[in-house]
C-alpha positions as CSV (number, residue, x, y, z in Angstrom):
1,X,0.1,-0.2,-0.1
2,X,1.3,3.4,-0.8
3,X,2.1,5.9,1.7
4,X,-0.1,9.0,1.9
5,X,0.7,12.2,1.8
6,X,-1.7,15.4,2.6
7,X,-0.6,18.7,1.0
8,X,-2.1,22.0,2.4
9,X,-2.6,24.6,-0.4
10,X,-2.9,24.1,-4.1
11,X,-0.3,26.6,-5.4
12,X,2.4,25.6,-8.0
13,X,4.8,24.3,-5.2
14,X,1.8,21.9,-4.2
15,X,1.0,20.8,-7.9
16,X,4.9,20.3,-8.8
17,X,5.2,18.3,-5.5
18,X,2.1,16.4,-6.2
19,X,3.5,15.5,-9.8
20,X,6.9,14.2,-8.4
21,X,5.3,12.2,-5.3
22,X,2.6,10.6,-7.1
23,X,5.0,9.5,-9.9
24,X,7.0,8.0,-7.2
25,X,4.0,5.8,-5.7
26,X,2.6,8.1,-3.1
27,X,-1.0,8.6,-2.7
28,X,-1.4,12.2,-2.7
29,X,-4.5,14.5,-1.4
30,X,-4.7,18.2,-1.6
31,X,-6.6,21.0,0.6
32,X,-7.2,24.0,-0.6
33,X,-9.1,27.1,0.9
34,X,-9.7,28.5,-2.4
35,X,-12.3,27.6,-5.1
36,X,-9.5,26.7,-7.8
37,X,-6.1,25.2,-7.9
38,X,-3.0,27.4,-8.6
39,X,-2.8,29.9,-5.8
40,X,-1.2,33.2,-7.0
41,X,-1.1,31.4,-10.2
42,X,-4.9,31.8,-10.9
43,X,-7.4,32.7,-13.3
44,X,-10.2,35.4,-13.5
45,X,-12.8,35.3,-16.0
46,X,-15.4,38.0,-16.2
47,X,-17.5,39.7,-18.9
48,X,-15.8,37.6,-21.7
49,X,-12.5,38.4,-20.5
50,X,-9.9,36.0,-19.2
51,X,-7.2,37.5,-17.0
52,X,-4.1,35.9,-15.4
53,X,-4.4,36.9,-11.7
54,X,-0.9,37.0,-10.8
55,X,2.2,35.8,-12.7
56,X,2.3,36.9,-16.3
57,X,5.8,35.5,-17.2
58,X,8.5,33.5,-16.2
59,X,12.4,32.6,-16.5
60,X,14.4,29.5,-16.1
61,X,11.9,27.7,-18.3
62,X,14.2,24.5,-18.2
63,X,13.0,23.8,-14.5
64,X,9.4,23.3,-15.9
65,X,11.0,21.2,-18.5
66,X,12.8,19.1,-15.9
67,X,9.8,18.6,-13.6
68,X,7.8,16.9,-16.6
69,X,10.9,15.2,-18.0
70,X,11.6,13.7,-14.8
71,X,8.5,11.6,-15.1
72,X,8.8,10.6,-18.9
73,X,6.4,13.5,-19.7
74,X,6.2,16.1,-22.1
75,X,5.6,19.5,-21.1
76,X,1.6,19.9,-21.3
77,X,1.5,23.5,-22.2
78,X,3.3,25.6,-24.9
79,X,5.7,28.2,-24.1
80,X,7.1,31.2,-26.1
81,X,10.0,33.4,-25.5
82,X,9.4,37.1,-25.4
83,X,11.2,39.1,-27.7
84,X,11.6,42.0,-26.6
85,X,11.3,40.9,-23.2
86,X,9.3,44.0,-22.0
87,X,9.2,47.9,-22.4
88,X,9.6,50.8,-20.0
89,X,8.0,54.2,-20.3
90,X,9.7,56.5,-17.6
91,X,7.6,60.0,-17.0
92,X,8.8,62.7,-18.8
93,X,10.9,60.8,-21.4
94,X,10.3,60.6,-24.9
95,X,11.9,57.3,-25.5
96,X,10.0,54.3,-24.7
97,X,12.7,51.5,-24.0
98,X,12.3,48.1,-25.1
99,X,14.4,45.5,-23.4
100,X,16.2,42.8,-25.6
101,X,18.5,39.9,-25.0
102,X,20.7,41.1,-28.1
103,X,23.0,43.4,-26.5
104,X,23.7,45.2,-29.9
105,X,20.0,45.7,-30.1
106,X,19.8,46.9,-26.4
107,X,22.8,49.3,-26.9
108,X,20.8,51.0,-29.5
109,X,18.0,51.5,-26.9
110,X,20.6,53.0,-24.2
111,X,22.6,55.0,-26.8
112,X,23.0,57.9,-23.9
113,X,25.4,55.2,-21.9
114,X,28.8,55.6,-23.3
115,X,30.0,51.9,-24.2
116,X,26.9,50.5,-23.1
117,X,27.6,47.2,-24.9
118,X,30.9,46.8,-23.4
119,X,29.6,47.6,-19.9
120,X,26.8,45.3,-20.3
121,X,28.8,42.3,-21.5
122,X,31.3,42.7,-18.4
123,X,28.3,43.3,-15.9
124,X,26.5,40.3,-17.0
125,X,29.3,38.1,-17.2
126,X,30.1,38.7,-13.7
127,X,26.4,38.3,-12.9
128,X,26.4,35.0,-14.7
129,X,29.5,33.8,-12.7
130,X,27.6,34.4,-9.3
131,X,24.5,32.8,-10.8
132,X,26.6,29.5,-11.7
133,X,28.9,29.5,-8.6
134,X,25.7,29.5,-6.3
135,X,23.3,27.4,-8.4
136,X,24.3,23.9,-7.0
137,X,26.1,25.0,-3.8
138,X,23.4,27.5,-2.5
139,X,20.0,27.5,-4.5
140,X,19.4,23.4,-5.3
141,X,20.5,22.1,-2.2
142,X,18.9,21.0,1.2
143,X,20.7,22.0,4.4
144,X,20.4,20.4,7.6
145,X,21.0,23.4,9.9
146,X,23.2,26.3,9.8
147,X,26.6,24.8,9.8
148,X,26.3,22.8,6.5
149,X,24.9,26.0,5.0
150,X,27.8,28.2,6.1
151,X,30.1,25.5,4.8
152,X,28.8,25.3,1.5
153,X,28.8,29.4,1.4
154,X,32.5,28.9,2.3
155,X,33.0,27.0,-1.0
156,X,31.7,29.9,-3.1
157,X,34.6,31.9,-4.6
158,X,35.6,34.6,-2.5
159,X,35.6,37.1,-5.3
160,X,31.8,37.4,-4.8
161,X,32.1,38.2,-1.0
162,X,31.9,42.0,-1.4
163,X,28.6,41.8,-3.6
164,X,26.9,40.1,-0.1
165,X,27.5,43.5,1.5
166,X,27.0,45.9,-1.1
167,X,23.5,46.8,-2.6
168,X,22.2,45.9,-6.1
169,X,22.1,49.7,-6.7
170,X,25.6,50.5,-5.8
171,X,26.7,47.7,-8.3
172,X,24.9,49.3,-11.0
173,X,26.5,52.5,-10.1
174,X,29.9,50.7,-10.3
175,X,29.1,49.8,-13.7
176,X,26.8,52.4,-15.6
177,X,26.7,56.0,-15.8
178,X,23.0,56.9,-16.8
179,X,20.1,56.9,-14.5
180,X,17.8,55.4,-16.7
181,X,20.2,52.1,-17.3
182,X,20.4,51.9,-13.5
183,X,16.9,52.3,-12.9
184,X,15.7,49.7,-15.5
185,X,18.3,47.1,-14.6
186,X,17.0,47.4,-10.9
187,X,13.5,46.7,-11.9
188,X,14.0,43.0,-11.7
189,X,14.3,43.5,-7.8
190,X,11.9,46.1,-7.5
191,X,8.9,44.4,-9.2
192,X,9.9,41.2,-7.0
193,X,8.9,43.0,-4.1
194,X,12.2,44.8,-2.9
195,X,14.2,47.8,-3.7
196,X,17.6,47.6,-5.3
197,X,18.8,49.8,-2.4
198,X,18.1,47.0,0.0
199,X,18.7,44.2,-2.0
200,X,22.2,42.3,-2.0
201,X,24.3,42.8,-5.0
202,X,24.5,39.2,-5.5
203,X,21.0,39.4,-7.2
204,X,22.6,41.0,-10.3
205,X,22.4,37.6,-11.2
206,X,18.6,38.0,-11.7
207,X,19.8,40.5,-14.5
208,X,21.7,37.7,-16.0
209,X,18.8,35.2,-16.1
210,X,16.4,37.7,-18.0
211,X,19.1,38.9,-20.3
212,X,21.6,36.3,-21.0
213,X,20.8,33.0,-19.7
214,X,17.3,32.2,-20.4
215,X,15.3,35.1,-20.9
216,X,11.6,35.4,-20.2
217,X,8.9,33.2,-21.3
218,X,4.9,33.3,-21.6
219,X,2.5,30.5,-22.0
220,X,0.2,30.3,-25.1
221,X,-3.4,31.0,-24.0
222,X,-2.5,32.5,-20.6
223,X,-0.4,31.4,-17.7
224,X,-3.1,29.4,-16.0
225,X,-2.6,26.8,-18.9
226,X,0.5,25.5,-16.6
227,X,-2.2,24.5,-13.9
228,X,-4.7,23.3,-16.6
229,X,-1.8,21.2,-18.0
230,X,-1.0,19.8,-14.7
231,X,-4.4,19.0,-13.4
232,X,-5.4,16.1,-15.7
233,X,-2.3,14.4,-15.1
234,X,-2.9,14.3,-11.2
235,X,-6.3,13.4,-11.8
236,X,-5.2,10.3,-13.7
237,X,-2.9,9.3,-11.0
238,X,-5.9,9.5,-8.3
239,X,-4.6,12.8,-6.6
240,X,-7.8,14.0,-4.6
241,X,-8.3,17.8,-4.4
242,X,-10.8,19.4,-1.8
243,X,-11.4,23.0,-2.2
244,X,-13.0,25.5,-0.2
245,X,-11.1,23.8,2.6
246,X,-9.3,25.8,5.1
247,X,-6.8,24.5,7.7
248,X,-7.3,26.2,11.1
249,X,-5.6,23.5,13.4
250,X,-3.4,20.5,13.9
251,X,-3.3,17.2,15.8
252,X,-0.3,16.0,17.2
253,X,0.8,12.6,18.4
254,X,4.4,11.1,19.3
255,X,6.3,14.1,17.7
256,X,4.4,14.1,14.6
257,X,1.7,15.7,12.8
258,X,-1.2,13.3,13.1
259,X,-4.0,15.3,11.5
260,X,-4.7,18.8,10.1
261,X,-7.9,20.3,11.2
262,X,-10.3,22.3,9.0
263,X,-12.7,25.3,9.6
264,X,-15.6,22.6,9.9
265,X,-13.7,20.7,12.8
266,X,-12.8,17.7,10.3
267,X,-9.4,16.1,10.7
268,X,-7.4,15.0,7.7
269,X,-4.9,12.1,8.6
270,X,-1.8,11.2,6.4
271,X,1.6,9.6,6.9
272,X,3.5,12.8,5.6
273,X,2.2,16.2,5.4
274,X,3.4,19.1,3.0
275,X,2.6,22.8,3.6
276,X,2.1,25.1,0.8
277,X,0.7,27.6,2.9
278,X,3.5,30.5,3.8
279,X,5.8,28.6,6.1
280,X,6.6,31.3,8.7
281,X,3.0,32.1,8.9
282,X,1.6,28.4,9.3
283,X,4.3,27.7,11.9
284,X,2.8,30.8,13.9
285,X,-0.6,30.6,13.2
286,X,-1.3,27.1,13.0
287,X,1.6,25.3,15.1
288,X,1.5,28.2,17.8
289,X,5.4,28.3,17.8
290,X,6.5,31.5,19.6
291,X,9.2,32.1,17.4
292,X,6.9,32.7,14.6
293,X,4.3,34.9,16.5
294,X,2.7,37.9,14.7
295,X,5.0,40.4,16.6
296,X,8.0,38.4,15.5
297,X,6.9,38.0,11.8
298,X,6.1,41.7,11.5
299,X,9.5,42.5,12.0
300,X,10.8,40.3,9.2
301,X,11.4,41.5,5.8
302,X,8.4,40.9,3.5
303,X,8.0,41.5,-0.1
304,X,5.5,44.5,-1.3
305,X,2.1,44.0,-1.7
306,X,0.2,43.6,-4.7
307,X,-2.6,46.1,-5.9
308,X,-4.0,44.7,-9.1
309,X,-6.5,45.9,-11.6
310,X,-8.1,43.9,-14.1
311,X,-9.8,46.1,-17.1
312,X,-11.7,44.7,-20.2
313,X,-11.2,47.7,-22.7
314,X,-13.2,48.0,-26.0
315,X,-10.9,48.8,-28.8
316,X,-7.3,48.1,-29.5
317,X,-4.5,50.1,-27.9
318,X,-1.6,50.6,-30.1
319,X,0.8,52.3,-27.7
320,X,1.3,49.3,-25.8
321,X,3.0,46.1,-25.8
322,X,2.7,42.8,-24.2
323,X,4.7,43.5,-21.2
324,X,5.2,47.1,-20.0
325,X,6.3,48.9,-17.0
326,X,5.5,52.6,-16.1
327,X,7.9,54.4,-13.6
328,X,7.8,58.1,-12.6
329,X,11.0,60.3,-12.7
330,X,11.7,59.9,-8.8
331,X,13.0,56.3,-8.4
332,X,15.1,56.7,-5.2
333,X,12.6,58.6,-3.4
334,X,9.7,56.5,-4.6
335,X,11.6,53.4,-3.4
336,X,12.6,55.0,0.1
337,X,8.9,55.7,0.5
338,X,6.8,53.0,-0.8
339,X,7.7,50.1,1.8
340,X,6.3,52.0,4.9
341,X,3.9,54.7,3.9
342,X,0.3,54.5,5.3
343,X,-1.2,55.9,2.1
344,X,-1.6,55.0,-1.7
345,X,1.4,56.3,-3.8
346,X,0.5,59.6,-5.6
347,X,2.2,58.8,-8.8
348,X,2.4,55.3,-8.4
349,X,4.9,52.8,-10.5
350,X,3.1,50.0,-11.9
351,X,3.6,47.0,-14.6
352,X,1.0,46.4,-17.2
353,X,0.4,42.9,-19.0
354,X,-2.0,42.9,-22.1
355,X,-2.4,39.3,-22.7
356,X,-4.5,40.0,-25.6
357,X,-1.5,41.3,-27.6
358,X,0.0,37.6,-27.8
359,X,-3.3,35.8,-27.0
360,X,-6.5,37.1,-28.8
361,X,-8.8,34.5,-27.2
362,X,-8.2,36.5,-23.8
363,X,-10.5,39.2,-25.0
364,X,-13.5,39.6,-27.4
365,X,-12.9,40.6,-30.7
366,X,-11.6,44.4,-31.1
367,X,-11.0,44.5,-27.4
368,X,-8.0,44.3,-25.1
369,X,-7.4,42.9,-21.4
370,X,-5.4,44.8,-19.2
371,X,-3.8,43.3,-16.1
372,X,-2.2,46.2,-13.8
373,X,0.1,45.4,-10.9
374,X,1.1,48.2,-8.9
375,X,3.5,47.0,-5.6
376,X,2.2,49.0,-2.7
377,X,3.0,48.7,1.2
378,X,1.9,45.5,2.8
379,X,-0.9,45.7,5.6
380,X,1.5,46.2,8.5
381,X,1.8,49.8,7.3
382,X,-1.3,50.3,5.3
383,X,-4.0,48.6,6.5
384,X,-6.8,50.8,5.1
385,X,-7.7,50.4,1.5
386,X,-10.8,52.5,1.4
387,X,-9.0,54.6,-1.5
388,X,-8.6,51.8,-3.7
389,X,-10.9,53.4,-6.3
390,X,-8.8,56.7,-6.0
391,X,-5.4,54.8,-6.7
392,X,-7.1,53.0,-9.6
393,X,-8.4,56.2,-11.3
394,X,-5.0,57.6,-10.6
395,X,-3.3,54.9,-12.4
396,X,-5.8,54.5,-15.5
397,X,-5.6,58.4,-16.1
398,X,-2.0,58.1,-15.9
399,X,-1.8,55.1,-18.4
400,X,-4.2,56.6,-20.9
401,X,-2.1,59.8,-21.3
402,X,1.2,57.8,-21.7
403,X,-0.3,55.4,-24.4
404,X,-2.8,58.0,-26.1
405,X,-5.9,56.0,-25.5
406,X,-9.0,57.0,-23.5
407,X,-8.9,53.9,-21.3
408,X,-11.6,55.4,-18.9
409,X,-14.4,55.9,-21.4
410,X,-13.8,52.4,-22.8
411,X,-13.9,50.2,-19.9
412,X,-16.2,47.1,-20.2
413,X,-14.9,45.2,-17.4
414,X,-13.2,46.2,-14.0
415,X,-12.1,44.3,-10.8
416,X,-9.7,45.5,-8.1
417,X,-7.6,43.5,-5.8
418,X,-6.4,45.3,-2.8
419,X,-3.8,43.8,-0.4
420,X,-6.7,42.9,1.8
421,X,-8.2,40.9,-0.9
422,X,-5.0,39.2,-1.7
423,X,-4.8,38.2,2.1
424,X,-8.0,36.7,2.1
425,X,-8.2,35.0,-1.1
426,X,-4.6,33.1,-0.7
427,X,-3.7,33.6,2.7
428,X,-0.9,35.9,2.1
429,X,0.7,37.1,5.3
430,X,-0.3,40.9,5.8
431,X,-0.9,40.9,2.1
432,X,2.7,40.3,1.1
433,X,2.8,39.4,-2.6
434,X,5.6,37.1,-2.5
435,X,6.3,36.2,0.9
436,X,9.5,36.9,2.7
437,X,12.1,38.9,1.1
438,X,15.7,38.1,0.1
439,X,17.8,40.0,2.2
440,X,20.8,38.1,3.1
441,X,19.7,37.4,6.3
442,X,16.5,35.6,4.9
443,X,18.0,33.4,2.3
444,X,19.4,29.6,2.7
445,X,19.3,28.3,6.0
446,X,18.2,31.7,7.2
447,X,15.0,31.1,5.5
448,X,12.2,29.0,7.4
449,X,13.4,25.4,6.6
450,X,11.5,23.1,4.3
451,X,11.7,20.6,7.1
452,X,10.0,21.1,10.2
453,X,12.1,21.7,13.1
454,X,9.9,19.6,15.5
455,X,7.4,17.5,13.8
456,X,9.3,14.7,11.9
457,X,6.7,14.1,9.3
458,X,5.9,17.7,8.1
459,X,7.4,19.5,5.1
460,X,7.0,22.8,3.5
461,X,7.2,23.9,-0.2
462,X,6.6,27.5,-1.5
463,X,7.7,31.1,-1.8
464,X,8.8,31.6,1.9
465,X,10.8,28.5,2.4
466,X,14.0,27.5,0.5
467,X,15.1,28.2,-2.0
468,X,12.8,31.4,-2.2
469,X,10.2,32.9,-4.3
470,X,9.1,33.0,-8.2
471,X,7.8,30.3,-10.4
472,X,10.8,28.5,-11.5
473,X,12.6,28.6,-7.8
474,X,9.1,27.1,-6.2
475,X,9.5,24.3,-9.0
476,X,13.2,23.8,-7.7
477,X,11.8,23.9,-4.1
478,X,9.4,20.8,-5.1
479,X,12.2,18.8,-6.1
480,X,14.0,19.7,-2.9
481,X,11.2,18.8,-0.6
482,X,10.6,15.6,-2.8
483,X,14.2,14.5,-1.9
484,X,13.9,15.1,1.6
485,X,10.6,13.1,2.0
486,X,11.7,10.0,-0.2
487,X,15.3,10.1,1.8
488,X,13.5,10.1,5.1
489,X,10.4,7.8,4.3
490,X,11.2,5.9,1.2
491,X,8.9,5.9,-2.0
492,X,6.2,3.1,-1.6
493,X,5.8,1.0,1.9
């Protein structure tokens, strides 16, 4: 008889872990508080429009291929590499920047930066070295405590050490002269929920992953096709899903987790448990660990919260591409303010995804679907979102002016999710969009472990455990937690 694994949450980390464990002979069951699988990788269908709720593209596409190929499967969805990767519109600039992997093309975009191509090659080569020197020593490894982690760090070439203590912005200033280059290269950290002034310079490796290594990829038909591709495989393997089921408690027995208890008082038992809910929050709110109580968690560094707008618009908007960033002209001041303000930003920075540019079926004929993401303070700093409509109107007015299209008077469908909505829908701690941030004191063994420190049959996967946040990183996390489980519990009993 197979051993049973119960997974709490049905995000991508859960689905990838369920794929790996069911392939190895485990009986898998999944509990999900939302009415549909996917977690933040979800779907909104309204008024004839289809929107990606959260992630709209990803890097490191080979991690998805590894997930399926490791089980003898073909990838059950079609991906397309983005070219250009995205556009950047900075307030007060006549030029809209297009970001290409081809450095000769990119040099034409940044013609004001002297010797840009030569500088970019040098910067990206160094960033690539960090990536490859740490990929298997730090990112793709399980650690049984701090000592093995520090020992592994000690094997990373010493030349990277200064970048652990220098900010990403400082690293960019060492390599480039013009403000626009530094701002645009730092967006990879900013829209992952942190500012380049607080992010360590080692994360310049993110520039390497986007501009050199693997680029960015989109899914044909929308990002939710990832979930729709995985679910039939799991269903064929007998993996059972229970939606609208929220875990609110646990039953412990002999140093193990005996059952998780839902809001209706029902206990769900298993041999092994995997938590895809936030690893830090679960330890505090559900397991009542003092080290993870609310006042402790509030002192940690969390990523920014998402404020998202989903618009169905009549007409075709020529002045916008598939992936776009719209920035102001006060980057440093904005970054210093955005994490801790108690009011919505007056001149917000935001990202716009127009999936209908690449996937016409996402909108009715002659229409566009716009997904707008504005990173904002989490609910620790701004708990009141009664001003959501004003922020929405400000963003739409600004976007209309920049793209030369009257969006306001052509809206067919409008949905707004504030950080409060994100917290309620997907149980995100204080509305933080991507969980714990990635400062040097919150990575590797400094991050909540994927193996529970007290309960021998409880494991974690997802954004706030190792190795970190982002779709491909969570897929890597599913491999790491599967390795732990199979090492400690075998495959089939």
